[in-house]
C-alpha positions in Angstrom: 20.1 -81.6 64.7 20.9 -84.4 67.1 20.4 -88.1 66.7 17.2 -88.0 68.9 15.7 -85.3 66.6 16.7 -87.3 63.6 15.0 -90.4 65.0 11.9 -88.3 65.7 11.9 -87.0 62.1 12.2 -90.6 60.8 9.3 -91.6 63.1 7.1 -88.8 61.7 7.9 -89.9 58.1 7.3 -93.5 59.1 3.9 -92.7 60.7 2.7 -91.0 57.4 4.1 -93.9 55.3 2.4 -96.5 57.5 -1.0 -95.1 56.5 -0.2 -95.9 52.9 2.0 -99.0 53.1 1.0 -100.6 56.3 3.5 -103.2 57.7 5.9 -102.6 54.8 6.4 -99.0 55.7 9.5 -99.4 57.9 11.3 -101.6 55.4 10.3 -99.4 52.5 11.5 -96.2 54.2 14.7 -97.8 55.4 15.6 -98.9 51.9 14.7 -95.5 50.4 17.0 -93.7 52.9 19.8 -96.2 52.6 19.8 -96.5 48.8 19.0 -93.0 47.8 20.5 -90.9 50.6 23.3 -93.3 51.6 22.3 -92.9 55.3 20.8 -94.9 58.0 17.2 -94.0 58.9 18.2 -92.6 62.3 20.5 -90.1 60.4 17.6 -88.6 58.4 17.7 -84.8 58.6 15.3 -82.0 57.6 17.5 -81.2 54.7 17.1 -84.7 53.4 13.3 -84.5 53.2 13.0 -82.8 49.8 15.2 -85.3 48.0 13.7 -88.2 49.9 10.2 -87.2 48.9 11.2 -87.2 45.2 12.5 -90.7 45.5 9.4 -91.9 47.4 7.1 -90.5 44.7 9.0 -92.3 42.0 9.0 -95.6 44.0 5.3 -95.5 45.1 4.3 -94.6 41.6 5.8 -97.9 40.5 3.7 -99.7 43.2 0.3 -98.3 42.3 -1.4 -96.7 39.3 -3.7 -94.8 41.7 -2.3 -91.3 41.2 -4.7 -89.9 43.8 -3.2 -92.1 46.6 0.3 -91.1 45.5 -0.5 -87.4 45.4 -2.2 -87.6 48.8 0.8 -89.4 50.3 3.3 -86.9 48.8 1.2 -84.0 50.0 1.4 -85.3 53.6 5.2 -85.7 53.3 5.5 -82.2 51.8 3.4 -80.8 54.7 5.9 -82.3 57.1 8.8 -81.0 55.1 7.3 -77.5 55.0 6.6 -77.5 58.7 10.2 -78.3 59.3 11.5 -75.6 56.9 11.9 -72.2 58.7 10.3 -69.3 56.9 12.4 -66.4 55.8 11.5 -62.9 57.0 
């Protein structure tokens, strides 16, 4: 995966996150990636998504008690991760 693909992946994650966190989305995602994956956002890879989603779920659960919103957000991120994961034949 090249840096342009990594940036496109980050943009997709950010687009989903923006629906739930609004203007705080970029800052939130940058911190999640930097603090939990020890990477810069433009270095995000498909392999990172599963681990990142776990951290996001924990963090967002601390921000809201609305489990429906958390589940919906995580479902959208999992759909992105699953779309990125090649199926085995």
